[in-house]
C-alpha positions as CSV (number, residue, x, y, z in Angstrom):
1,M,17.9,-8.6,-14.8
2,S,14.8,-6.5,-13.9
3,K,15.3,-3.9,-11.3
4,I,13.4,-2.5,-8.4
5,Y,12.1,0.9,-9.4
6,I,11.7,3.5,-6.7
7,T,9.8,6.7,-7.0
8,T,10.5,9.6,-4.6
9,G,7.0,10.8,-4.2
10,D,5.9,14.4,-3.7
11,P,8.9,16.7,-4.1
12,N,7.6,18.8,-1.3
13,G,7.3,15.9,1.1
14,I,9.8,13.6,2.8
15,G,9.9,11.1,0.0
16,A,13.3,12.0,-1.5
17,E,14.8,12.3,1.9
18,I,13.8,8.9,3.2
19,T,14.7,7.3,-0.1
20,I,18.2,8.7,0.1
21,K,18.6,7.7,3.7
22,A,17.2,4.2,3.1
23,L,19.5,3.5,0.1
24,Q,22.6,4.8,2.1
25,K,21.8,2.3,4.9
26,L,20.9,-0.6,2.7
27,D,23.9,-0.2,0.5
28,L,22.4,-2.2,-2.4
29,S,24.1,-3.0,-5.7
30,K,23.4,-0.3,-8.3
31,D,22.4,-3.2,-10.6
32,K,19.3,-3.8,-8.4
33,I,17.9,-0.3,-8.2
34,S,16.6,2.4,-10.5
35,L,15.2,5.7,-9.3
36,I,12.3,7.5,-10.9
37,T,12.8,11.1,-9.8
38,N,14.5,14.3,-10.7
39,R,18.1,15.0,-10.0
40,R,17.4,18.5,-8.7
41,V,14.9,17.1,-6.2
42,L,17.4,14.5,-5.1
43,D,20.2,17.0,-4.7
44,Y,17.9,19.3,-2.7
45,Y,17.3,16.6,0.0
46,G,20.7,14.9,0.1
47,T,23.3,12.8,-1.6
48,I,23.5,9.2,-2.6
49,D,27.0,7.7,-2.7
50,K,26.2,5.1,-5.4
51,D,25.6,5.9,-9.0
52,Y,22.1,4.4,-9.3
53,E,20.3,4.8,-12.6
54,I,18.0,7.7,-12.6
55,I,15.0,8.0,-14.9
56,E,14.3,11.7,-15.0
57,I,10.8,13.1,-14.5
58,P,10.7,16.8,-15.5
59,Y,10.3,19.2,-12.6
60,D,11.1,22.9,-13.2
61,S,9.1,24.4,-10.3
62,D,10.5,25.6,-7.0
63,I,10.9,22.9,-4.3
64,L,8.7,24.1,-1.5
65,P,8.9,21.7,1.5
66,G,5.6,21.4,3.2
67,K,3.5,23.0,0.5
68,V,0.7,21.4,-1.6
69,T,1.1,22.4,-5.2
70,K,-0.3,21.4,-8.6
71,E,3.2,21.0,-10.0
72,A,4.2,18.6,-7.3
73,G,1.0,16.6,-7.9
74,E,1.8,16.4,-11.6
75,F,5.3,15.2,-10.8
76,S,4.0,12.6,-8.4
77,F,1.5,11.2,-11.0
78,L,4.1,11.1,-13.8
79,S,6.5,9.2,-11.6
80,V,4.1,6.5,-10.8
81,K,2.9,6.3,-14.4
82,K,6.5,5.9,-15.5
83,A,7.0,3.1,-13.0
84,C,4.1,1.3,-14.7
85,E,5.8,1.6,-18.1
86,V,9.2,0.0,-17.3
87,E,10.0,-3.7,-17.0
88,A,10.3,-3.9,-13.2
89,K,10.9,-6.7,-10.8
90,A,9.0,-4.6,-8.3
91,I,7.9,-1.0,-7.6
92,V,8.5,0.9,-4.4
93,T,6.8,4.3,-4.1
94,A,7.5,7.1,-1.7
95,P,4.4,8.9,-0.4
96,V,2.4,11.4,-2.5
97,A,-0.3,13.9,-1.5
98,K,-3.8,13.2,-2.8
99,N,-4.8,16.8,-2.7
100,A,-1.8,17.7,-4.9
101,L,-2.8,15.0,-7.3
102,Y,-6.3,16.5,-7.4
103,L,-4.9,20.0,-8.0
104,A,-3.0,18.6,-11.0
105,G,-6.3,17.1,-12.4
106,H,-5.5,13.5,-11.5
107,N,-8.5,12.4,-9.5
108,F,-7.1,9.3,-7.9
109,N,-7.5,8.5,-4.2
110,G,-4.0,7.1,-3.9
111,Q,-1.2,5.5,-5.8
112,T,-2.9,2.1,-5.7
113,E,-5.6,3.5,-7.9
114,I,-3.0,4.7,-10.4
115,L,-1.3,1.3,-10.5
116,Q,-4.7,-0.3,-11.0
117,K,-5.4,2.0,-14.0
118,Y,-2.1,1.4,-15.8
119,L,-1.1,-2.2,-14.8
120,A,-4.3,-4.2,-14.5
121,H,-5.5,-6.4,-17.3
122,D,-8.0,-9.2,-17.7
123,N,-10.1,-8.0,-14.8
124,Q,-7.2,-7.9,-12.3
125,L,-7.9,-6.0,-9.1
126,A,-5.2,-4.1,-7.1
127,E,-5.6,-4.8,-3.4
128,M,-4.1,-3.2,-0.4
129,L,-2.2,-5.6,1.9
130,F,-0.5,-4.1,4.9
131,V,2.4,-6.2,6.2
132,A,4.6,-6.0,9.4
133,G,6.5,-9.3,9.6
134,N,3.8,-12.0,10.0
135,F,1.1,-9.5,10.9
136,R,-0.8,-8.9,7.7
137,V,-4.1,-7.0,7.0
138,L,-6.0,-7.0,3.8
139,L,-8.5,-4.1,3.2
140,L,-11.7,-5.0,1.4
141,T,-12.2,-1.3,0.6
142,R,-9.6,1.3,0.2
143,H,-9.7,5.1,0.5
144,V,-13.5,5.5,0.8
145,A,-15.5,7.6,3.2
146,L,-17.3,5.5,5.7
147,K,-20.7,6.6,4.4
148,D,-19.8,5.5,0.9
149,I,-18.6,2.0,1.7
150,V,-20.3,-0.6,-0.5
151,L,-19.7,-4.3,0.0
152,T,-21.4,-7.3,-1.7
153,K,-21.0,-11.0,-1.3
154,D,-19.4,-11.2,-4.7
155,I,-16.8,-8.5,-3.9
156,V,-15.8,-10.2,-0.7
157,V,-15.5,-13.6,-2.3
158,E,-13.5,-12.3,-5.2
159,K,-11.0,-10.3,-3.1
160,I,-10.4,-13.1,-0.7
161,L,-9.9,-15.7,-3.4
162,N,-7.3,-13.3,-4.9
163,L,-5.7,-13.1,-1.5
164,K,-5.4,-16.8,-1.2
165,E,-3.9,-17.0,-4.7
166,F,-1.3,-14.5,-3.6
167,F,-0.4,-16.5,-0.5
168,V,-0.1,-19.7,-2.5
169,K,1.8,-18.4,-5.5
170,K,3.9,-15.6,-4.1
171,L,4.4,-16.6,-0.4
172,G,4.3,-20.3,-0.8
173,I,1.7,-20.8,2.0
174,K,-0.5,-23.5,0.5
175,E,-3.3,-23.4,3.2
176,P,-3.4,-19.9,4.6
177,K,-5.6,-19.2,7.6
178,F,-7.7,-16.0,7.3
179,A,-9.7,-14.1,10.0
180,L,-12.5,-11.9,8.9
181,C,-13.5,-8.8,10.8
182,G,-17.2,-8.2,11.4
183,F,-18.5,-5.0,9.8
184,N,-20.5,-3.8,12.8
185,P,-19.7,-3.6,16.5
186,H,-19.7,-7.0,18.1
187,A,-20.1,-8.5,14.5
188,G,-23.7,-7.2,14.4
189,E,-25.0,-9.1,17.5
190,D,-27.2,-11.4,15.3
191,G,-28.6,-8.4,13.4
192,I,-29.3,-6.1,16.4
193,L,-26.4,-3.8,15.5
194,G,-26.5,-4.2,11.7
195,R,-27.2,-6.8,9.1
196,E,-24.0,-6.7,7.0
197,E,-22.8,-9.9,8.6
198,I,-26.0,-11.8,8.0
199,D,-26.7,-10.4,4.5
200,I,-23.1,-10.2,3.1
201,L,-20.3,-11.6,5.1
202,I,-21.6,-14.9,6.3
203,P,-22.9,-15.9,2.8
204,A,-19.5,-14.9,1.4
205,V,-17.7,-17.0,4.1
206,N,-19.9,-20.0,3.3
207,E,-19.1,-19.8,-0.4
208,L,-15.4,-19.3,0.3
209,K,-15.3,-22.3,2.5
210,S,-17.0,-24.3,-0.2
211,K,-14.1,-23.3,-2.5
212,G,-11.5,-24.5,0.1
213,V,-10.6,-21.3,1.8
214,N,-9.8,-21.5,5.5
215,I,-11.5,-18.5,6.9
216,T,-13.4,-17.6,10.1
217,N,-16.9,-16.4,10.3
218,P,-17.1,-12.6,10.9
219,L,-15.5,-11.9,14.3
220,P,-15.7,-8.7,16.5
221,A,-12.9,-6.5,15.2
222,D,-12.2,-5.1,18.7
223,T,-10.9,-8.4,19.9
224,L,-9.9,-10.2,16.7
225,F,-6.6,-8.4,16.4
226,I,-5.4,-9.6,19.9
227,K,-4.9,-12.9,18.2
228,A,-3.8,-11.6,14.8
229,L,-0.7,-13.7,14.7
230,D,-2.7,-16.9,15.0
231,Y,-3.7,-16.2,11.3
232,D,-1.8,-15.6,8.1
233,C,-3.9,-12.6,7.4
234,C,-6.7,-10.5,9.0
235,I,-9.3,-9.1,6.6
236,A,-10.8,-5.7,7.4
237,N,-13.9,-4.2,5.9
238,Y,-12.6,-0.6,5.7
239,H,-9.4,1.5,6.0
240,D,-9.2,2.4,9.7
241,Q,-10.6,-0.9,11.0
242,G,-7.4,-2.6,9.7
243,L,-4.8,0.1,9.8
244,I,-5.3,1.3,13.4
245,P,-4.2,-2.0,14.9
246,I,-1.3,-2.8,12.6
247,K,0.1,0.7,12.8
248,T,-0.3,0.8,16.5
249,V,1.7,-2.4,16.9
250,A,4.3,-2.0,14.1
251,G,4.4,1.8,13.5
252,D,6.8,2.8,10.8
253,K,7.7,-0.8,10.1
254,T,4.3,-1.3,8.5
255,V,4.6,-1.7,4.7
256,N,1.7,-1.0,2.3
257,M,1.8,-3.8,-0.4
258,T,-0.2,-3.7,-3.6
259,I,-1.1,-7.2,-4.7
260,G,-3.3,-8.6,-7.4
261,L,-1.3,-7.2,-10.3
262,D,1.6,-8.8,-12.2
263,I,4.1,-6.6,-10.3
264,I,4.2,-6.2,-6.5
265,R,4.4,-2.6,-5.3
266,T,5.4,-1.6,-1.8
267,S,5.3,1.7,0.0
268,P,6.0,3.0,3.6
269,G,2.8,3.0,5.6
270,H,3.0,6.7,6.3
271,G,2.3,9.8,4.3
272,T,4.2,12.9,3.0
273,A,4.8,14.3,6.5
274,F,4.7,17.9,5.2
275,D,5.2,19.2,8.7
276,I,8.8,18.0,8.9
277,A,9.7,18.1,5.1
278,G,13.0,19.7,4.4
279,K,14.2,19.5,8.0
280,N,16.3,16.3,7.5
281,I,14.7,14.7,10.5
282,A,12.4,12.2,8.7
283,D,12.7,8.5,9.8
284,E,13.6,6.2,6.9
285,T,12.5,3.0,8.6
286,G,9.3,2.7,6.5
287,M,11.2,3.1,3.3
288,I,13.8,0.6,4.3
289,E,11.1,-2.0,5.1
290,A,9.3,-1.3,1.9
291,I,12.5,-1.9,-0.1
292,K,13.5,-5.0,1.9
293,A,10.0,-6.5,1.3
294,V,10.8,-6.8,-2.5
295,L,14.5,-7.7,-2.5
């Protein structure tokens, strides 16, 4: 039976701590879980009662809670890469630091991009879907500076068709209802505040509707999320447009889910929390929810 493989993230962050706390609370069978980590890192942050399988990633450097280091970035990268190489039912990743990855020479803007590189085949695209119960948000773009965001009609159509496939095949929702955020304030006000709706989003919506997708025209994002639960998923154009509302509502219960690949990956919706690393005060709620999402 394939297991859920859990990485413990940056060894100088809260990843190992919240993994230990989550597994203690969930009390899962050791046949269901394998850890991709380092025993010394685990022992530094706590103790797990059960004898879960541990796949060792080398880490001979000092553990320095709260510090960004090249060695921690290398460990983080190797952990995710190893998760891509095993036969997993699902992958759960604890948070990593992008600046540590960069110090180690791995220029990825997040773990999603690492998963895309090593798991995608046949033109698959890894997508970021954030989930808190029935509140779901898909991001059309990921970790991109606002000034660098590029959307085309074809990109929007492809990503939303992939989203529908996920809902049908993985969630069993045959006719999902999607709400699309406008790109500009007030969804562009008929081009007065920007033309992305007219030139990109509305043509994409028309094509999607012709392919049987139940989706709204671009709606003003500042009011769309008030009725988020009327839809199976809200679709945001960029990172903060989607994440501010769901994290405001759900907080640490928000799960980052990578879809579009053969294996689903989940992660807590928060980061490494270097400011509290090593103090044994990190809240494990996000890791619990990430694990529960793939059980």
